[in-house]
C-alpha positions in Angstrom: 0.1 0.0 -0.1 2.7 2.3 1.0 4.6 1.6 -2.5 1.4 2.5 -4.3 1.1 5.8 -2.5 4.8 6.7 -3.3 4.1 5.7 -6.9 1.1 7.9 -7.3 3.0 10.9 -5.6 6.1 10.4 -7.9 3.7 10.1 -11.0 2.0 13.3 -9.9 5.2 15.2 -9.5 6.3 14.2 -12.9 3.0 15.1 -14.6 2.1 18.4 -12.5 5.0 19.3 -10.2 5.4 18.5 -6.6 3.5 21.5 -5.2 0.2 20.4 -7.0 0.4 16.9 -5.0 0.7 18.2 -1.4 -2.5 17.4 0.7 -4.5 20.5 1.3 -6.1 21.5 4.7 -8.1 24.5 5.6 -9.3 25.5 9.1 -13.2 25.2 9.1 -14.9 28.6 8.8 -15.7 29.7 12.3 -19.4 30.6 13.0 -21.0 31.9 16.0 -24.3 30.3 15.1 -26.9 31.8 17.4 -24.3 32.4 20.2 -23.5 36.1 21.1 -20.2 35.5 22.6 -19.6 39.2 23.4 -19.5 38.9 27.2 -19.1 35.5 28.3 -19.3 34.5 32.1 -18.5 31.2 33.8 -20.4 30.2 36.9 -19.1 27.2 38.9 -16.6 26.2 41.7 -12.8 25.3 41.7 -13.4 22.8 38.8 -14.2 25.7 36.7 -12.0 28.4 38.0 -8.6 26.6 38.0 -8.2 25.3 41.3 -5.8 22.2 41.0 -3.0 20.5 42.8 -5.1 21.3 45.9 -4.7 24.9 45.8 -5.6 28.1 43.8 -2.7 29.3 42.0 -1.7 31.2 38.7 -0.8 28.6 36.3 -3.9 26.7 37.4 -6.2 29.6 36.7 -4.5 30.2 33.3 -5.4 26.6 32.4 -8.8 26.6 34.0 -12.0 25.3 32.2 -13.1 29.0 32.5 -10.1 30.5 30.8 -10.0 27.8 28.1 -13.6 28.3 27.2 -13.3 32.1 27.2 -10.4 31.9 24.9 -12.1 30.0 22.4 -15.3 32.0 22.5 -13.0 35.0 21.6 -12.5 33.3 18.2 -16.3 33.9 17.5 -16.6 37.4 18.8 -16.1 37.2 22.5 -14.4 40.1 24.5 -11.2 39.4 26.3 -12.2 37.0 29.3 -11.5 38.4 32.7 -10.0 36.5 35.6 -8.4 37.9 38.8 -5.1 36.1 38.6 -3.0 35.2 41.6 0.5 36.5 41.4 2.5 34.3 38.9 5.1 33.5 41.7 2.6 32.4 44.2 2.8 29.2 45.9 -1.1 29.3 46.0 -3.3 28.5 48.8 -6.0 26.2 49.8 -8.8 26.9 52.5 -6.4 25.5 55.2 -3.5 28.0 54.3 -1.5 25.1 52.5 0.4 25.7 49.3 -0.1 23.8 46.2 1.3 20.1 45.6 4.2 19.2 43.4 5.6 15.7 42.7 8.9 15.1 44.4 10.9 12.5 46.2 9.8 11.9 49.7 10.9 9.5 52.4 8.4 7.5 54.3 8.3 6.2 57.9 10.5 3.3 56.9 13.1 5.3 55.2 12.2 4.5 51.8 12.3 7.3 49.3 9.6 7.5 46.5 7.9 10.0 44.3 4.8 11.6 46.1 2.9 14.8 46.0 4.5 17.2 48.4 3.9 20.8 49.3 6.0 23.3 47.3 6.2 25.5 50.5 5.8 25.1 54.3 2.9 27.6 54.3 0.7 28.6 51.4 0.2 32.1 50.2 -2.1 33.6 52.9 -2.8 36.7 50.9 -4.8 34.9 48.6 -7.4 33.9 51.3 -7.0 37.0 53.5 -7.0 40.0 50.8 -10.4 41.4 49.7 -11.0 43.9 47.1 -14.3 45.5 47.1 -14.2 47.7 44.0 -17.8 48.8 44.0 -18.3 47.2 40.5 -18.3 43.9 38.8 -14.8 43.7 37.0 -14.4 39.8 36.5 -16.3 37.3 34.4 -14.7 34.1 35.8 -17.0 33.1 38.7 -15.5 29.6 39.3 -15.3 30.1 42.8 -13.6 27.4 45.0 -16.1 26.0 47.6 -19.0 27.7 46.0 -22.2 25.7 46.2 -25.3 26.1 43.9 -27.4 27.8 46.6 -24.5 30.2 47.5 -24.7 31.8 44.1 -27.7 33.4 45.5 -26.3 34.1 48.9 -25.6 37.9 49.9 -23.2 36.9 52.5 -20.8 34.5 50.6 -17.8 37.1 50.6 -17.9 37.0 54.3 -17.0 33.4 54.6 -15.6 32.4 51.3 -12.3 34.4 50.7 -12.2 33.2 47.1 -15.3 35.0 46.3 -14.2 37.9 48.5 -11.1 38.3 46.1 -13.4 39.4 43.1 -16.6 40.6 44.8 -17.8 44.2 44.4 -18.8 44.5 48.0 -18.8 42.4 51.2 -22.6 41.9 50.9 -23.2 41.2 47.3 -24.6 37.8 46.1 -22.6 36.3 43.3 -25.5 36.4 41.1 -25.7 40.2 41.4 -22.1 40.8 40.3 -22.9 38.1 37.5 -25.7 40.0 36.1 -23.9 43.3 36.5 -21.4 42.1 33.7 -24.3 42.0 31.4 -23.4 38.5 30.1 -24.6 37.4 26.5 -23.6 33.8 27.0 -22.8 31.8 30.1 -21.7 28.4 31.1 -22.9 26.7 34.4 -21.0 23.9 36.2 -22.4 23.6 39.5 -22.9 21.0 42.0 -19.5 19.4 42.5 -18.9 21.0 45.8 -22.1 19.5 47.0 -21.5 15.9 46.3 -17.7 16.0 46.8 -18.0 17.3 50.5 -20.1 14.1 51.3 -17.8 11.9 49.2 -14.5 13.3 50.6 -15.6 12.8 54.2 -16.6 9.1 53.6 -20.3 10.1 54.3 -19.4 11.4 57.8 -20.5 15.0 56.9 -24.0 14.6 55.3 -25.0 18.1 54.3 -26.1 17.2 50.7 -28.8 19.7 49.8 -32.1 18.0 48.9 -32.9 17.6 45.1 -35.7 20.2 45.5 -33.4 22.8 47.2 -30.8 22.2 44.4 -33.4 22.5 41.8 -34.9 25.8 43.2 -31.6 27.4 43.4 -30.3 26.2 40.0 -33.6 27.4 38.3 -33.3 30.7 39.8 -29.9 31.3 38.5 -30.8 30.0 35.0 -34.1 32.1 34.9 -32.2 35.4 35.9 -29.8 34.8 33.1 -32.5 33.9 30.7 -34.5 37.0 31.7 -31.3 39.1 30.8 -31.4 37.7 27.5 -28.4 35.4 27.9 -28.0 31.9 26.1 -25.9 29.3 27.7 -24.6 25.7 28.4 -24.9 23.7 31.5 -23.1 20.6 32.6 -24.5 17.7 34.6 -22.5 15.9 37.2 -20.2 12.7 36.8 -19.9 9.7 39.2 -17.3 11.3 41.4 -16.3 8.0 42.9 -14.4 7.4 39.7 -12.0 10.1 40.5 -8.4 9.1 41.5 -9.0 10.3 45.1 -11.5 7.3 45.6 -9.6 4.7 43.6 -6.0 4.7 44.3 -5.9 2.7 47.6 -7.0 -0.8 46.9 -9.5 -2.5 49.4 -7.1 -5.4 49.5 -3.9 -3.5 49.8 -3.0 -4.8 53.3 0.1 -6.8 52.4 1.3 -8.9 55.3 4.2 -11.2 56.5 3.4 -14.5 58.3 4.1 -13.1 61.8 1.6 -10.0 61.3 -1.1 -12.3 59.6 -0.9 -14.7 62.6 -1.2 -11.8 65.0 -4.3 -10.2 63.2 -6.0 -13.6 62.9 -5.6 -14.1 66.6 -7.0 -10.7 67.4 -10.1 -10.8 64.9 -10.5 -14.6 64.7 -13.3 -14.6 67.2 -15.2 -12.2 64.7 -14.7 -14.7 62.0 -11.9 -12.8 60.3 -8.6 -14.5 59.3 -5.5 -13.1 57.4 -3.0 -14.8 55.0 0.5 -13.9 54.0 0.3 -11.4 51.0 -2.8 -9.2 50.1 -5.6 -9.0 52.5 -8.7 -6.8 52.9 -8.3 -3.7 55.2 -10.1 -3.4 58.5 -12.6 -0.8 58.8 -15.0 0.6 61.4 -18.6 -0.2 61.1 -21.0 0.3 64.0 -23.6 -2.1 62.4 -21.1 -5.0 61.8 -21.1 -6.6 65.2 -20.5 -6.1 68.9 -17.0 -4.5 68.3 -18.1 -2.4 65.4 -15.3 -3.5 63.0 -15.1 -5.6 59.9 -13.0 -6.3 56.7 -13.9 -4.0 53.9 -15.8 -5.4 51.0 -14.8 -5.5 47.4 -16.3 -2.4 45.6 -16.1 -0.2 49.0 -13.7 2.7 48.5 -10.8 3.9 50.6 -10.0 7.6 50.3 -6.7 9.2 49.5 -6.8 11.3 52.6 -5.6 8.1 54.6 -2.3 8.8 56.2 -0.1 6.1 54.6 2.6 6.2 56.9 0.3 5.3 59.6 -0.7 2.4 57.5 2.9 1.4 56.9 4.4 1.8 60.6 1.4 2.3 62.9 -1.0 -0.5 61.9 -3.6 1.7 60.8 -6.1 -0.4 58.7 -5.3 -3.5 60.4 -4.9 -3.6 64.2 -6.4 -0.2 64.3 -9.3 -0.1 61.8 -9.9 2.8 59.4 -12.4 5.3 60.6 -15.6 5.9 58.8 -14.1 9.2 57.4 -11.6 7.2 55.3 -14.1 4.8 53.8 -17.1 5.2 51.3 -19.1 2.1 51.9 -21.7 0.6 49.3 -24.7 2.3 51.2 -23.0 5.8 51.1 -22.3 5.2 47.5 -25.7 4.2 46.6 -27.0 7.5 48.4 -24.4 9.7 46.8 -25.4 8.4 43.2 -29.0 8.7 43.9 -28.5 12.4 44.7 -26.5 13.0 41.7 -29.1 11.5 39.4 -31.4 13.7 41.0 -29.4 16.8 40.4 -28.7 15.8 37.0 -32.4 15.1 36.1 -33.1 18.8 37.4 -30.2 20.2 35.4 -31.6 18.5 32.3 -35.2 19.7 32.9 -34.0 23.4 33.6 -31.9 23.2 30.4 -34.9 22.2 28.3 -37.1 24.9 29.9 -34.5 27.7 29.1 -33.1 26.3 25.7 -29.7 25.7 27.0 -27.0 23.3 25.7 -26.2 20.3 28.0 -22.7 18.9 28.6 -23.0 15.2 29.8 -19.9 14.8 31.9 -20.5 11.1 33.2 -19.5 9.7 29.7 -16.3 11.9 29.8 -15.4 10.8 33.2 -16.3 7.2 32.4 -13.8 7.4 29.5 -11.1 8.5 31.8 -11.9 5.9 34.4 -11.8 3.2 31.6 -8.8 4.8 29.9 -8.8 5.9 26.3 -6.4 7.3 23.7 -6.5 10.9 22.4 -4.3 11.9 19.5 -1.9 9.1 20.3 -1.6 9.8 23.9 -3.4 7.6 26.5 -5.3 9.2 29.4 -6.9 7.5 32.4 -7.9 8.1 35.9 -4.7 6.7 37.2 -3.4 8.8 40.2 -0.3 10.9 38.9 0.5 8.6 35.7 -3.1 9.1 34.2 -2.4 12.4 32.6 -5.5 14.1 33.1 -5.7 14.9 36.9 -3.8 17.0 39.2 -2.0 15.9 42.3 -5.0 16.3 44.7 -6.7 13.4 42.6 -10.1 15.4 42.5 -9.5 18.3 40.1 -8.2 17.9 36.5 -5.0 19.3 35.4 -4.3 21.6 32.3 -4.6 18.6 29.9 -7.8 17.3 31.6 -9.4 20.8 31.4 -8.6 21.0 27.7 -10.3 17.6 27.1 -13.5 18.8 29.2 -13.6 22.2 27.4 -13.8 20.2 24.3 -17.0 18.7 25.6 -18.4 22.2 26.4 -17.4 23.2 22.9 -19.1 20.1 21.2 -22.3 20.8 23.2 -22.3 24.4 22.2 -21.8 23.6 18.5 -24.5 21.1 18.4 -27.0 23.1 20.3 -26.5 26.5 19.0 -25.2 25.8 15.5 -21.9 27.2 16.1 -18.4 26.2 14.7 -15.8 26.7 17.5 -12.6 24.7 17.0 -11.5 22.2 19.6 -8.5 22.6 21.7 -5.3 20.3 21.4 -5.2 18.9 24.9 -1.7 17.5 24.1 -0.5 21.0 23.9 -1.1 21.6 27.6 0.9 20.5 30.6 0.2 17.6 32.9 1.9 16.5 35.9 5.4 17.6 36.0 8.1 14.9 36.9 11.3 16.0 38.8 
């Protein structure tokens, strides 16, 4: 086949000249369709605003879902998208005042050195979560606010307890929706709800403050209605199965590797409850008040251990074995069922609201399922593997720059299909992933 191609090219060159035989490619003609991209606004949480590697920092913001969408919408007439960037040299900060994570060699409690996520500084850039700028007017259009829940978009006191919103708010008592509407948006994207479901999931179900589907629906519809009443069109995104994120899939349920003496010890301790241990891989022990009189049992296949588990305590202090994992480190099957039922309820509400206000819909579950299963994009393999998967940042929750570009393409596809636009996709491989030392 290759020989035939070379023969045809040679013949073409002889007859017509080499230049006539070059493959021709032209960029598709851009089209806005029925999108007025003049003033685009993004409404979401840290998954939209560039929070990654467990902190807000400049490079994360510059490669956020909001920024990437804003840049592509500029191609069809959008004004320059505005974000209040953290200082380029800032180490970033999370709500606990810690800096962002990087990949570096770290020595564990046994003196073994290996690549692990570590903080880039002993303390985060506190100015990010302590400085407020109440300008008296709405200056920014990136409302991807880390920690912001759907109901809080309508809250007039969010700036008083969320410093990430206080950084961009026009006043101390303004509701985000007021500043959003003050930018006079012509097109919007909403990706809300992740903060609600992740708080429950990341605490192993120990903090159950998931808003009811009714409360979520009421708040979401109010946001969409106010934007619609102002004449803006937009795109909304449903929520994925968050238990497929690396944060919940990195530590295997049967990752308790034992030698003979430790296996015999644990069998002696827990044998009366019917649990025995063998040399090699075993299921970890977890707390469960419903299990038996002692409230402990072995974890079952399908139940999830969280990345928040202090692994040094597992390696050197018998955590997860002689001292079973507490509930905050485990997402059991009942908790997963409740979580997924709530996500499904939220998603049904989002789809209904999208139909009511003629909004494009991004179904994020298939995208995250692809990552979970692993797929190849332009010759590069992506997956939900922690660190090595290529799409997630070092916190195991938020996407990195490559992942955000891939997700932005899902938004672009939905906008193009629903609004008849022709907006080019991003080349995700042109963006950075996890940096190895």
